C-alpha positions as CSV (number, residue, x, y, z in Angstrom):
1,X,153.3,-147.5,304.9
2,X,153.3,-145.2,301.9
3,X,149.8,-146.5,300.9
4,X,148.5,-145.9,304.4
5,X,149.9,-142.4,304.5
6,X,148.2,-141.6,301.2
7,X,144.9,-142.9,302.4
8,X,145.2,-140.8,305.6
9,X,145.8,-137.6,303.5
10,X,142.8,-138.4,301.4
11,X,140.7,-138.9,304.5
12,X,141.7,-135.6,306.1
13,X,141.1,-133.8,302.8
14,X,137.5,-135.0,302.8
15,X,137.1,-133.8,306.4
16,X,138.4,-130.3,305.8
17,X,136.5,-129.6,302.5
18,X,133.2,-128.7,304.2
19,X,130.4,-126.9,302.3
20,X,128.5,-124.3,304.3
21,X,126.2,-121.6,303.3
22,X,125.2,-121.0,299.7
23,X,125.8,-117.9,297.6
24,X,127.5,-115.9,292.2
25,X,131.4,-116.8,289.4
26,X,130.3,-113.4,288.3
27,X,129.5,-112.3,291.9
28,X,131.6,-109.8,293.8
29,X,133.1,-109.3,297.2
30,X,129.7,-109.4,298.9
31,X,130.2,-113.2,298.9
32,X,132.8,-112.8,301.7
33,X,130.5,-110.7,303.9
34,X,128.7,-113.3,306.0
35,X,126.4,-110.7,307.6
36,X,124.8,-109.7,304.3
37,X,124.4,-113.1,302.8
38,X,121.0,-114.1,301.6
39,X,119.0,-116.4,303.8
40,X,116.8,-118.1,301.2
41,X,119.4,-120.3,299.5
42,X,118.1,-123.5,301.2
43,X,114.5,-123.0,300.1
44,X,114.7,-125.9,297.7
45,X,111.4,-127.6,297.0
46,X,110.9,-130.9,298.7
47,X,109.4,-133.6,296.4
48,X,106.7,-135.9,297.8
49,X,105.6,-138.9,295.8
50,X,101.9,-139.5,295.2
51,X,100.7,-140.4,298.7
52,X,97.4,-142.2,299.3
53,X,95.6,-140.9,302.4
54,X,92.4,-142.9,303.1
55,X,90.4,-142.0,300.0
56,X,92.8,-139.4,298.6
57,X,95.9,-139.4,296.4
58,X,98.2,-136.3,296.2
59,X,100.7,-135.7,293.4
60,X,103.6,-133.3,293.8
61,X,105.3,-132.4,290.5
62,X,108.5,-130.4,290.7
63,X,110.4,-128.9,287.8
64,X,113.5,-126.7,287.3
65,X,114.6,-124.5,284.3
66,X,118.2,-123.5,284.0
67,X,118.6,-120.2,282.1
68,X,121.8,-118.3,281.2
69,X,121.5,-114.6,281.9
70,X,121.1,-112.2,279.0
71,X,122.8,-109.3,280.7
72,X,124.6,-108.4,283.9
73,X,125.1,-105.4,286.2
74,X,128.4,-105.0,288.1
75,X,128.6,-102.6,291.0
76,X,132.0,-101.1,291.9
77,X,132.6,-99.0,295.0
78,X,134.9,-95.9,295.0
79,X,136.1,-93.9,298.0
80,X,138.2,-90.7,297.6
81,X,139.7,-88.4,300.2
82,X,141.0,-84.9,299.6
83,X,142.2,-81.9,301.5
84,X,138.9,-80.1,300.7
85,X,135.7,-80.9,298.9
86,X,137.0,-79.5,295.6
87,X,140.1,-81.7,295.6
88,X,138.2,-84.8,296.6
89,X,135.6,-84.2,293.8
90,X,138.4,-83.6,291.3
91,X,140.4,-86.7,292.1
92,X,137.2,-88.8,292.1
93,X,136.2,-87.4,288.7
94,X,139.6,-88.2,287.2
95,X,139.3,-91.8,288.3
96,X,135.8,-92.2,286.9
97,X,136.7,-90.5,283.6
98,X,139.8,-92.8,283.2
99,X,137.5,-95.8,283.8
100,X,135.0,-94.6,281.3
101,X,137.6,-94.2,278.6
102,X,138.9,-97.8,279.2
103,X,135.5,-99.5,279.2
104,X,134.4,-97.7,276.0
105,X,137.3,-99.5,274.3
106,X,135.6,-102.7,275.4
107,X,132.5,-101.8,273.5
108,X,130.4,-100.3,276.4
109,X,128.5,-97.1,275.8
110,X,128.4,-94.1,278.1
111,X,124.8,-95.0,279.0
112,X,125.9,-98.4,280.2
113,X,127.7,-96.8,283.2
114,X,125.7,-95.0,285.9
115,X,127.3,-93.2,288.9
116,X,125.5,-93.5,292.2
117,X,126.4,-90.9,294.8
118,X,126.5,-92.3,298.3
119,X,128.1,-89.7,300.6
120,X,130.3,-86.6,300.9
121,X,131.4,-86.0,304.5
122,X,134.2,-84.1,306.3
123,X,137.1,-86.0,307.8
124,X,138.5,-85.0,311.2
125,X,141.8,-85.5,313.0
126,X,142.0,-85.5,316.7
127,X,144.4,-83.0,318.4
128,X,145.5,-83.8,321.9
129,X,146.4,-80.9,324.3
130,X,147.1,-80.8,328.0
131,X,144.3,-79.1,329.8
132,X,145.0,-79.9,333.4
133,X,147.6,-81.7,335.3
134,X,145.9,-85.1,335.3
135,X,143.7,-84.8,332.2
136,X,144.0,-84.1,328.4
137,X,141.7,-82.4,326.0
138,X,140.8,-84.0,322.6
139,X,139.8,-81.6,319.9
140,X,138.5,-82.5,316.4
141,X,140.2,-80.6,313.6
142,X,138.9,-80.7,310.0
143,X,141.4,-82.6,307.9
144,X,139.6,-82.9,304.5
145,X,136.6,-84.5,302.8
146,X,135.6,-88.0,301.9
147,X,133.4,-88.9,298.9
148,X,131.9,-92.4,298.3
149,X,130.2,-93.4,295.1
150,X,129.1,-96.6,293.3
151,X,129.5,-97.3,289.6
152,X,126.8,-99.4,288.0
153,X,128.2,-101.1,284.9
154,X,125.8,-102.9,282.5
155,X,127.2,-105.5,280.1
156,X,125.8,-108.4,278.1
157,X,128.8,-110.8,277.7
158,X,130.0,-112.4,281.0
159,X,133.5,-112.8,279.5
160,X,133.8,-109.0,279.4
161,X,133.7,-108.8,283.2
162,X,137.4,-109.8,283.5
163,X,138.4,-106.9,281.2
164,X,136.1,-104.5,283.1
165,X,137.7,-105.5,286.4
166,X,141.2,-104.9,284.8
167,X,140.0,-101.5,283.6
168,X,138.8,-100.6,287.0
169,X,142.0,-101.6,288.7
170,X,144.0,-99.5,286.2
171,X,141.8,-96.6,287.3
172,X,142.4,-97.3,291.0
173,X,139.0,-98.8,291.5
174,X,139.4,-102.1,293.3
175,X,136.2,-103.0,295.1
176,X,133.7,-105.1,293.1
177,X,130.7,-105.2,295.3
178,X,128.4,-107.7,293.4
179,X,127.1,-108.7,290.0
180,X,123.4,-109.0,289.3
181,X,121.9,-111.4,286.6
182,X,119.1,-110.3,284.3
183,X,116.7,-112.7,282.5
184,X,114.0,-111.2,280.2
185,X,110.5,-112.6,279.7
186,X,110.4,-114.7,282.9
187,X,106.6,-115.3,282.4
188,X,107.4,-117.4,279.3
189,X,109.8,-119.6,281.4
190,X,107.1,-120.2,284.0
191,X,104.6,-121.0,281.3
192,X,107.0,-123.6,279.9
193,X,107.4,-125.1,283.4
194,X,103.6,-125.3,283.9
195,X,103.0,-127.0,280.6
196,X,105.7,-129.6,281.3
197,X,104.3,-130.2,284.9
198,X,100.8,-130.8,283.6
199,X,102.2,-133.3,281.0
200,X,104.0,-135.2,283.8
201,X,100.8,-135.1,286.0
202,X,98.7,-136.7,283.2
203,X,101.2,-139.6,282.9
204,X,101.1,-140.2,286.6
205,X,97.3,-140.2,286.6
206,X,97.2,-142.6,283.7
207,X,99.6,-144.9,285.5
208,X,97.3,-145.0,288.6
209,X,94.4,-145.8,286.3
210,X,96.3,-148.8,284.9
211,X,97.1,-150.0,288.4
212,X,93.5,-150.1,289.2
213,X,93.2,-147.0,291.3
214,X,90.3,-144.9,289.8
215,X,90.7,-141.2,290.4
216,X,87.7,-138.9,290.5
217,X,88.1,-136.2,287.8
218,X,85.3,-134.2,289.3
219,X,86.8,-133.8,292.7
220,X,90.4,-132.4,292.7
221,X,92.3,-129.7,294.7
222,X,95.1,-127.8,292.9
223,X,97.8,-125.5,294.2
224,X,101.1,-124.3,292.7
225,X,104.1,-122.2,293.5
226,X,107.1,-120.8,291.7
227,X,110.6,-119.6,292.7
228,X,113.9,-118.3,291.2
229,X,117.5,-118.7,292.5
230,X,120.2,-116.4,291.2
231,X,123.9,-117.4,291.3
232,X,124.5,-115.1,294.2
233,X,122.3,-117.4,296.2
234,X,124.1,-120.6,295.3
235,X,127.7,-120.0,296.2
236,X,129.1,-122.1,299.0
237,X,132.4,-121.9,301.0
238,X,134.8,-124.6,301.9
239,X,138.3,-124.9,303.3
240,X,141.1,-126.2,301.1
241,X,143.7,-128.5,302.5
242,X,146.4,-126.9,300.3
243,X,148.8,-124.7,302.2
244,X,151.8,-122.5,301.5
245,X,154.9,-124.5,302.4
246,X,157.7,-122.8,304.1
247,X,160.1,-124.9,302.0
248,X,159.1,-122.9,298.9
249,X,160.2,-119.6,300.5
250,X,163.4,-118.1,299.2
251,X,166.1,-119.1,301.8
252,X,167.7,-115.6,301.5
253,X,164.3,-114.0,302.6
254,X,163.1,-116.7,305.0
255,X,164.1,-114.6,308.0
256,X,162.0,-111.8,306.8
257,X,158.8,-113.9,306.4
258,X,156.4,-114.4,309.3
259,X,154.9,-117.9,309.1
260,X,151.6,-118.7,310.9
261,X,152.4,-121.8,312.9
262,X,148.8,-122.7,313.1
263,X,148.8,-123.2,309.3
264,X,145.1,-122.2,308.9
265,X,143.6,-123.6,305.7
266,X,142.6,-121.2,303.0
267,X,138.9,-120.5,302.6
268,X,137.3,-120.1,299.2
269,X,134.0,-120.4,297.3
270,X,132.5,-122.5,294.6
271,X,129.2,-122.4,292.6
272,X,126.8,-125.1,293.7
273,X,123.6,-125.4,291.6
274,X,120.4,-126.6,293.1
275,X,120.7,-130.5,293.2
276,X,118.5,-132.3,290.7
277,X,117.6,-135.2,292.9
278,X,114.4,-133.6,294.2
279,X,112.9,-132.7,290.8
280,X,110.7,-134.7,288.4
281,X,112.0,-132.9,285.3
282,X,114.9,-130.6,284.4
283,X,114.9,-128.3,281.4
284,X,118.4,-127.5,280.1
285,X,120.1,-129.7,282.7
286,X,123.6,-129.4,281.3
287,X,125.2,-126.2,282.6
288,X,128.9,-125.2,282.6
289,X,128.5,-121.7,284.1
290,X,126.4,-120.1,286.9
291,X,122.8,-119.8,285.7
292,X,119.5,-118.5,287.0
293,X,117.4,-121.4,288.1
294,X,113.6,-121.2,287.9
295,X,111.6,-123.7,289.9
296,X,107.9,-124.7,289.8
297,X,105.8,-127.0,292.0
298,X,102.3,-128.3,291.0
299,X,100.3,-130.1,293.7
300,X,97.1,-131.9,292.8
301,X,95.0,-134.0,295.2
302,X,92.4,-136.4,293.8
303,X,89.6,-138.3,295.5
304,X,89.6,-142.0,294.9
305,X,86.4,-143.1,293.2
306,X,84.5,-145.6,295.2
307,X,84.1,-149.0,293.6
308,X,80.7,-149.7,292.2
309,X,79.1,-152.7,293.7
310,X,77.4,-155.0,291.2
311,X,73.7,-155.7,291.8
312,X,72.9,-159.3,292.7
313,X,71.7,-161.3,289.8
314,X,68.1,-162.6,289.9
315,X,67.8,-166.4,289.9
316,X,65.9,-167.5,286.8
317,X,63.3,-170.1,287.6
318,X,62.3,-172.2,284.6
319,X,58.5,-172.6,284.4
320,X,57.0,-175.9,283.2
321,X,55.5,-175.3,279.8
322,X,52.2,-177.2,279.3
323,X,51.4,-177.8,275.7
324,X,47.7,-178.5,274.7
325,X,47.3,-180.5,271.5
326,X,43.9,-180.3,269.8
327,X,42.9,-183.4,268.0
328,X,40.4,-182.8,265.2
329,X,37.9,-185.3,263.9
330,X,35.6,-184.8,260.9
331,X,32.1,-186.4,260.5
332,X,29.5,-186.6,257.7
333,X,25.8,-187.4,257.7
334,X,24.5,-189.9,255.1
335,X,21.2,-189.3,253.2
336,X,19.8,-191.9,255.4
337,X,20.5,-189.8,258.5
338,X,23.5,-191.8,259.7
339,X,26.6,-190.0,261.2
340,X,29.9,-191.5,260.1
341,X,33.5,-190.5,260.9
342,X,35.8,-189.5,258.1
343,X,39.1,-191.3,258.1
344,X,42.2,-189.1,259.2
């Protein structure tokens, strides 16, 4: 019975862990906002093997290049409310100044942090007063001002992000919106992918030649495309079967704790790179952290060369050779006038 019970638990664990939409480790709270998720995470290239169609052969070569980002940009959101505009601005400035002092200790420069002003609007309270016997009057009364800003923080080492988040929290900045990844010299990466794709194509063409399928080099149709997937596009959500047990709650405080009887499973996220199964070659395939993935597709269609028909061989007719042999005889005339034959 214990073995069966264990197998059932494993079975239900597999059911509840369900990958859904893809989205970045260094990412931000935007991952939890389903309405703003990117819609292109499933645009993975579909590989088709060389497919003969009547007198044509099409090759689809797909490659992927995994690249670790060289720098990052974290965006933090700040909201500050004050009794008036001056107070709201002063409190906001104190929080930003405190944050700047803390990140400078981490090696960041003042130029690495940019403040993006979003809004400064008045805040109103509603005052209710009796106007008539059966109705009430609602009046908006100014109650203060609200300022919203974003802080753009540029850094080069992904490990520093944890310390930046801690510095932000100590400065009462809690909302990390997202993190962007930057890769320099993207053209060089695509050039590398193209060179590798052409190398793979040549091997495929040579294989077909060895198999006796002649391809016409003079008639070919070429197309290519490229793409890039950032970590923010490749995060997926799943539900964990792990739950908080009521047995672990302090007995003295159990009456104070409200327990959800439905025991809804916790939802979380994980980084899911583009699967390698659809690609002919992978450059830097071993990755241990979220990376920027560059993809390239090269499609070439060849015409199959028609087989040359051999001309029929002419039948050679041997002609009879007639040899003519000339027999020579010699004669002499004697002084007496007689003709006599000379012996051979």
